C-alpha positions as CSV (number, residue, x, y, z in Angstrom):
1,M,106.8,100.9,102.8
2,S,105.6,97.7,101.1
3,A,104.3,94.3,101.7
4,N,104.2,90.8,100.1
5,L,101.3,88.5,99.3
6,Y,101.9,84.7,99.1
7,C,99.2,82.5,97.6
8,L,99.2,79.0,99.0
9,G,96.1,78.0,97.2
10,S,93.1,79.6,95.5
11,S,90.6,77.0,94.3
12,S,88.1,74.5,95.5
13,Q,91.0,72.3,96.5
14,G,92.1,74.8,99.1
15,N,92.6,78.5,99.8
16,A,95.1,80.4,101.9
17,Y,97.0,83.7,101.5
18,I,99.6,85.3,103.7
19,V,100.1,89.0,103.8
20,E,103.5,89.9,105.2
21,V,104.5,93.4,106.1
22,E,107.9,95.0,106.4
23,N,108.6,94.0,110.1
24,G,107.8,90.3,109.4
25,D,104.3,90.3,110.9
26,K,101.9,88.2,108.9
27,L,98.1,88.0,108.5
28,L,96.8,84.7,107.3
29,I,93.6,85.0,105.1
30,E,91.8,81.6,104.9
31,C,93.1,78.4,106.3
32,G,92.1,75.7,103.8
33,V,95.4,74.1,102.8
34,D,97.7,71.6,104.5
35,F,99.0,73.5,107.5
36,S,102.6,72.3,106.8
37,K,102.5,74.6,103.7
38,I,101.6,77.6,106.0
39,L,104.3,76.7,108.4
40,E,106.9,76.4,105.7
41,K,106.0,79.8,104.2
42,C,106.3,81.3,107.7
43,N,109.8,79.8,108.1
44,Y,108.3,77.7,110.9
45,E,107.6,80.7,113.0
46,P,103.8,80.6,113.5
47,E,104.2,83.2,116.2
48,K,104.7,85.7,113.4
49,I,101.1,85.2,112.3
50,V,99.2,88.0,114.2
51,A,95.8,86.5,113.3
52,C,94.0,84.2,110.9
53,I,90.8,85.5,109.3
54,V,88.5,82.9,107.6
55,S,85.7,83.9,105.3
56,H,83.5,80.9,106.1
57,S,83.5,77.2,107.2
58,H,83.6,75.4,103.9
59,G,86.5,72.9,104.0
60,D,88.5,74.5,101.2
61,H,88.7,77.7,103.4
62,S,88.8,76.2,106.9
63,S,90.2,72.7,107.0
64,A,93.4,73.6,108.7
65,I,91.8,75.7,111.5
66,P,92.4,73.1,114.2
67,D,96.1,73.0,113.4
68,A,96.3,76.8,113.4
69,I,94.7,76.9,116.9
70,K,97.0,74.1,118.0
71,Y,100.0,76.3,117.1
72,G,98.6,79.2,119.1
73,I,97.2,81.3,116.2
74,N,94.1,83.4,116.9
75,V,91.5,82.5,114.3
76,Y,88.5,84.7,113.5
77,S,85.5,84.0,111.3
78,T,81.7,83.9,111.2
79,A,79.6,82.8,114.2
80,E,78.7,79.7,112.3
81,C,82.4,78.8,111.8
82,A,83.1,79.5,115.5
83,N,80.3,77.1,116.4
84,K,81.9,74.4,114.2
85,F,85.5,74.8,115.3
86,N,86.4,75.1,119.0
87,G,88.6,78.1,119.6
88,V,87.5,80.2,116.7
89,K,86.4,83.7,117.7
90,A,83.3,85.1,116.0
91,L,83.6,88.4,114.1
92,K,80.7,90.9,113.9
93,N,79.6,92.3,110.6
94,V,80.9,95.9,109.9
95,K,82.8,96.0,113.2
96,A,86.4,97.2,112.9
97,Y,89.2,95.0,114.4
98,D,92.9,95.7,114.9
99,F,95.4,92.8,114.8
100,K,98.8,94.4,115.6
101,G,98.4,97.0,112.9
102,F,96.3,95.0,110.5
103,K,92.9,96.7,110.6
104,V,90.1,94.4,109.4
105,L,86.5,95.2,108.6
106,P,84.3,92.1,108.0
107,L,81.5,92.5,105.5
108,E,78.7,89.9,104.9
109,M,78.7,88.2,101.5
110,E,76.0,86.4,99.5
111,H,77.0,82.7,99.7
112,N,75.0,79.6,100.6
113,I,76.4,79.7,104.1
114,D,77.4,82.6,106.4
115,C,80.4,84.2,104.8
116,F,82.5,87.4,105.2
117,G,84.5,89.5,102.8
118,F,87.2,91.6,104.4
119,I,88.6,95.2,104.1
120,I,92.2,95.0,105.3
121,S,94.3,98.1,105.9
122,H,97.9,98.5,107.1
123,N,100.4,101.4,106.8
124,D,102.7,99.2,104.7
125,F,100.2,98.4,101.9
126,G,97.3,100.7,102.2
127,T,93.9,98.9,101.8
128,I,93.1,95.4,100.4
129,A,89.6,94.4,99.6
130,F,89.2,90.6,99.8
131,F,86.0,89.0,98.3
132,T,85.5,85.4,97.6
133,D,82.7,82.8,97.5
134,T,79.9,85.2,96.9
135,K,77.4,85.6,94.0
136,N,77.4,89.4,94.4
137,I,79.3,92.3,96.1
138,P,76.7,94.8,97.2
139,Y,79.2,97.4,98.4
140,Y,80.8,100.6,97.2
141,I,84.1,101.1,98.9
142,Q,86.6,104.0,98.2
143,H,90.4,104.1,98.4
144,I,91.1,100.4,97.7
145,N,94.7,99.9,96.6
146,T,94.5,96.1,96.0
147,L,91.4,94.2,95.1
148,M,91.5,90.4,95.7
149,I,88.4,89.2,94.0
150,E,86.8,86.0,92.9
151,A,86.3,85.4,89.2
152,N,85.0,81.9,89.4
153,Y,83.2,81.3,86.1
154,D,82.1,82.8,82.8
155,K,78.4,82.4,82.3
156,K,78.9,81.7,78.6
157,I,81.2,78.8,79.4
158,V,78.7,77.4,81.9
159,D,75.8,77.8,79.5
160,N,77.8,76.0,76.8
161,A,78.5,73.1,79.2
162,A,74.8,72.9,80.2
163,E,73.8,72.7,76.5
164,K,76.2,69.7,76.2
165,G,74.6,68.0,79.2
166,L,77.7,68.4,81.4
167,P,77.3,68.9,85.2
168,I,77.5,72.5,86.2
169,K,76.9,72.1,90.0
170,S,75.5,75.3,91.5
171,H,77.9,78.0,90.3
172,Y,75.2,80.5,89.6
173,D,74.1,80.9,93.2
174,Q,77.4,80.3,95.1
175,H,80.2,82.1,93.3
176,L,81.1,85.3,91.5
177,S,80.8,85.4,87.8
178,L,83.2,87.2,85.5
179,D,80.5,89.7,84.6
180,N,79.9,90.5,88.3
181,C,83.6,90.6,89.0
182,I,84.1,93.2,86.2
183,S,81.2,95.2,87.5
184,A,82.8,95.3,91.0
185,I,86.2,96.3,89.5
186,K,84.6,99.2,87.7
187,R,82.8,100.3,90.9
188,F,86.0,100.2,93.0
189,N,88.3,101.8,90.4
190,N,88.0,105.3,91.7
191,G,91.6,106.5,91.4
192,D,93.4,104.5,94.1
193,L,93.2,100.9,92.7
194,N,96.6,99.8,91.7
195,Q,96.2,96.0,91.3
196,V,93.6,93.4,90.9
197,I,94.2,89.7,91.9
198,L,91.7,87.1,90.6
199,L,90.8,84.4,93.1
200,H,89.2,80.9,93.1
201,L,88.9,80.4,89.3
202,S,86.9,77.3,88.4
203,P,89.0,74.7,86.5
204,N,86.1,73.9,84.2
205,F,84.3,77.2,83.8
206,S,87.0,79.8,83.5
207,D,89.7,80.8,81.0
208,T,92.6,82.7,82.6
209,R,93.9,84.3,79.4
210,A,90.4,85.4,78.2
211,F,89.5,86.7,81.7
212,K,92.6,88.9,81.9
213,E,92.0,90.2,78.4
214,Q,88.3,91.0,79.0
215,I,89.0,92.7,82.3
216,F,91.7,94.9,80.7
217,N,89.5,95.7,77.7
218,E,86.6,96.7,79.9
219,T,88.4,98.4,82.8
220,G,91.9,99.3,81.6
221,I,93.4,97.4,84.5
222,K,95.9,94.5,84.2
223,C,95.2,91.8,86.7
224,E,97.1,88.8,88.1
225,I,95.9,85.3,88.9
226,A,96.4,83.9,92.4
227,Y,98.1,80.7,91.3
228,E,99.3,78.3,94.0
229,N,102.7,79.4,95.3
230,K,102.3,82.8,93.6
231,Y,104.3,85.7,95.1
232,I,102.9,89.2,94.6
233,F,104.4,92.5,95.7
234,L,101.9,94.9,97.3
235,S,102.4,98.6,97.4
236,K,100.4,101.7,97.9
237,A,102.2,103.3,95.0
238,E,101.0,102.8,91.4
239,F,102.9,100.5,89.1
């Protein structure tokens, strides 16, 4: 059994990922890109999306929620997001949900607004851990097969920009650094981790090649970058 992951966007410009299993059912993770892109990737069959789970209400993760609801897709997120968008159903922290075989466990993240990470399991791909828009991941989780994790910035790059007087916004208290990303990878690499997918890289404070090299050097794991329109095969088996 296997599954596919389609990245429709993974940046401050918009985030959305589709996980498709063998029978054609799809789980939409995040809803922050033009909904026409989501429809196209679903072959204009929105009924195949069994649910949409959204980490938080910031626009780059949630802007297309009204369109998803208009097309009859059940959308789930934080209570704050549910208050912002009519029709969104509020998830509860550490409560298990089952969306037609996609088992989802929301976990509170450390962002500047209520935000969830997700543990997602299915017979076709095992277990995915999805963590984005958080300054830290205070969890230890076993038996993860695929880790989708933010690697937004390298502190050294941010510090260098600050020394030059360039604007650095608030990366330190909103997003996951490369160092914290690597720490999480080491913690979750307990024998079942087959692949790591880096999310939400900052265009100004990241270096894709250097990130991949440093992660491999420190963890022994080769990772992929969730570029827009990236297709990734998911499997419970090791590469």
